[in-house]
N, CA, C and O of each residue as an XYZ file, in Angstrom:
268
protein
N      44.563     -3.109    105.781
C      43.420     -2.267    106.560
C      42.584     -1.763    105.047
O      42.990     -1.275    103.993
N      41.543     -2.070    105.446
C      40.258     -2.159    104.451
C      40.088     -0.678    104.941
O      40.237     -0.232    106.079
N      39.631      0.159    103.437
C      39.172      1.450    103.881
C      37.768      1.416    102.954
O      37.813      0.840    101.866
N      36.654      1.978    103.361
C      35.295      2.208    103.434
C      35.329      2.737    101.547
O      36.128      3.379    100.866
N      34.069      2.085    101.286
C      33.998      1.987     99.824
C      34.012      3.494     99.201
O      34.477      3.768     98.095
N      33.416      4.428    100.112
C      33.471      5.777     99.502
C      34.460      6.954     99.608
O      34.468      8.123     99.222
N      35.630      5.815    100.580
C      37.032      6.372    101.047
C      37.499      7.626     99.991
O      37.444      8.853    100.073
N      38.134      6.384     98.644
C      38.495      6.622     97.431
C      38.167      8.258     96.205
O      38.822      9.125     95.627
N      36.651      7.806     96.404
C      35.664      8.792     95.357
C      35.817     10.253     96.189
O      36.062     11.297     95.585
N      35.605     10.180     97.969
C      35.744     11.720     98.431
C      37.110     12.366     98.370
O      37.521     13.526     98.424
N      37.716     11.033     98.222
C      39.531     12.055     98.104
C      39.726     12.536     96.846
O      40.344     13.586     96.669
N      39.062     11.591     95.528
C      39.192     12.584     94.607
C      38.441     13.492     94.105
O      38.841     14.445     93.435
N      37.096     13.206     94.454
C      36.583     14.685     94.824
C      37.141     15.810     95.976
O      37.358     16.965     95.608
N      37.277     15.558     96.857
C      38.296     16.394     97.205
C      39.452     17.122     96.120
O      39.294     18.152     95.464
N      40.474     16.356     96.162
C      41.252     16.661     94.947
C      40.824     17.597     93.994
O      41.347     18.696     93.808
N      39.594     17.009     93.233
C      39.281     18.064     92.171
C      38.863     19.414     92.729
O      39.225     20.379     92.057
N      38.252     19.631     93.699
C      37.712     20.624     93.942
C      38.493     21.460     94.787
O      37.961     22.543     95.031
N      39.783     21.229     95.383
C      40.892     21.960     95.621
C      41.310     22.374     94.522
O      41.003     23.563     94.445
N      41.821     22.060     93.665
C      42.426     22.720     92.194
C      41.062     23.238     91.691
O      41.269     23.889     90.667
N      39.981     23.216     91.947
C      39.237     24.262     90.867
C      38.883     25.449     92.179
O      38.428     26.522     91.784
N      39.069     25.289     93.610
C      39.159     26.520     94.705
C      40.614     27.676     94.059
O      40.694     28.873     93.787
N      41.534     26.545     94.039
C      42.754     27.070     93.103
C      43.003     27.987     91.905
O      43.692     28.998     91.773
N      42.152     27.245     91.010
C      41.706     28.057     89.961
C      41.528     29.418     89.767
O      41.981     30.302     89.041
N      40.037     29.184     91.407
C      38.628     30.524     90.847
C      39.604     31.663     91.755
O      39.702     32.817     91.336
N      40.355     31.203     93.111
C      41.565     32.216     93.179
C      42.793     33.206     92.414
O      43.309     34.321     92.347
N      42.784     32.028     91.994
C      44.004     32.856     90.683
C      42.723     34.075     89.622
O      42.780     35.287     89.414
N      41.895     33.217     89.269
C      41.350     33.851     88.142
C      40.130     35.275     88.523
O      39.518     36.079     87.820
N      40.243     34.967     90.248
C      39.339     36.159     90.719
C      40.713     37.399     91.611
O      40.584     38.303     92.436
N      41.663     36.930     91.047
C      43.142     37.688     92.218
C      42.628     37.682     93.426
O      42.927     38.685     94.074
N      41.668     36.576     94.207
C      41.720     37.162     95.340
C      42.721     36.765     96.685
O      42.994     35.568     96.590
N      43.112     37.137     97.435
C      44.375     37.033     98.614
C      43.478     35.730     99.017
O      42.425     35.319     98.529
N      44.454     35.123    100.318
C      44.275     33.701    100.989
C      43.049     34.588    102.053
O      42.022     33.918    101.941
N      42.927     35.101    102.460
C      41.981     36.077    103.434
C      40.921     36.138    102.768
O      39.957     35.926    103.503
N      40.641     36.325    101.738
C      39.752     36.947    100.954
C      38.945     35.744    100.545
O      37.753     35.780    100.851
N      39.490     34.452     99.764
C      39.047     33.710     99.539
C      38.973     32.730    100.692
O      38.336     31.731    100.358
N      39.496     32.679    102.168
C      38.929     32.228    103.332
C      37.187     32.578    103.622
O      36.188     31.895    103.847
N      37.460     33.874    103.487
C      35.913     34.675    103.715
C      35.000     34.335    103.078
O      33.922     34.051    103.599
N      35.205     34.287    101.877
C      34.730     33.703    100.919
C      33.977     32.133    100.863
O      32.842     31.995    100.406
N      34.724     31.079    101.354
C      34.674     30.094    102.182
C      34.301     30.099    102.935
O      33.765     28.991    102.942
N      33.952     30.780    104.287
C      33.458     30.887    105.298
C      32.209     30.799    105.216
O      31.518     29.883    105.661
N      31.608     32.406    104.244
C      30.621     32.419    104.028
C      29.297     31.645    103.617
O      28.116     31.821    103.915
N      30.042     30.591    102.706
C      29.464     29.701    102.200
C      29.165     28.387    103.064
O      28.148     27.693    103.072
N      30.051     28.286    103.605
C      29.812     26.904    104.931
C      28.911     27.918    106.037
O      28.093     27.275    106.694
N      28.935     28.756    106.200
C      27.700     29.516    107.304
C      26.573     29.196    106.515
O      25.591     28.657    107.024
N      26.613     29.396    105.671
C      25.311     29.191    104.898
C      24.200     27.922    104.791
O      23.026     27.744    105.115
N      25.527     26.967    103.989
C      25.475     25.808    104.526
C      25.387     24.977    106.121
O      24.384     24.299    106.341
N      25.823     25.017    106.546
C      25.345     25.105    107.516
C      24.286     25.847    109.008
O      24.378     25.485    110.181
N      23.525     26.728    108.555
C      22.344     27.824    108.990
C      21.386     26.393    107.930
O      20.969     25.587    108.762
N      21.136     26.107    107.032
C      20.313     25.611    106.349
C      20.242     23.693    107.094
O      19.197     23.081    107.311
N      21.431     23.247    107.292
C      21.309     21.845    107.775
C      21.122     21.741    109.256
O      21.156     20.651    109.828
N      20.852     23.290    110.101
C      20.345     23.168    111.110
C      18.876     23.529    111.126
O      18.250     23.237    112.145
N      18.387     23.993    110.353
C      17.046     24.138    110.270
C      16.442     23.194    110.088
O      15.563     22.922    110.906
N      16.668     22.314    108.940
C      16.725     20.833    108.622
C      16.527     19.582    110.148
O      15.781     18.709    110.592
N      17.741     20.288    110.413
C      18.022     19.330    111.965
C      16.247     19.399    112.925
O      15.391     18.596    113.298
N      16.542     21.205    112.964
C      15.326     21.517    114.297
C      14.155     21.514    113.520
O      13.186     21.045    114.116
N      13.967     21.860    112.473
C      12.668     21.857    111.821
C      12.500     20.898    110.639
O      12.473     21.322    109.484
N      12.379     19.506    110.967
C      12.020     19.182    109.747
C      10.988     18.985    108.971
O      11.147     18.144    108.086
N       9.753     19.628    109.055
C       8.941     19.629    108.744
C       8.674     21.391    108.408
O       7.564     21.799    108.067
N       9.476     22.004    108.515
C       9.126     23.466    108.620
C      10.717     24.512    108.347
O      11.234     25.405    109.018
N      11.207     23.646    106.630
C      12.476     24.265    106.414
C      12.487     26.057    106.309
O      13.523     26.722    106.280
N      11.487     26.459    106.275
C      11.774     28.209    105.992
C      12.150     28.699    107.770
O      12.720     29.758    108.032
N      11.759     27.835    108.691
C      11.271     28.520    109.870
C      13.756     29.018    110.454
O      14.845     28.553    110.118
N      13.479     29.631    110.970
C      14.739     30.182    111.480
C      14.726     28.908    112.497
O      13.719     28.473    113.056
N      16.153     28.360    112.629
C      17.023     27.923    113.353
C      16.714     27.712    114.974
O      16.340     26.731    115.616
N      16.997     28.907    115.296
C      16.748     29.351    116.518
C      15.393     30.107    117.139
O      15.229     30.929    118.040
N      14.373     29.318    116.069
C      12.927     29.479    116.640
C      12.858     28.514    117.090
O      13.362     27.472    116.670
N      11.925     28.743    118.473
C      11.183     27.502    118.966
C      10.653     26.759    118.277
O      10.076     25.781    118.752
């Protein structure tokens, strides 16, 4: 089986990100639920920006739900 060229790069990055997230969770003494909330808030911000760019590529300041 041949892997896509970026597969191993993405896996290495994923491992490093998970390790750093674990470290930050311990450093800030966050429960699993608190950590999940932080990650979900970040994900929401990212997806909002992506949705705005998709719906309004020439006007990124426009809200995603605006016509």
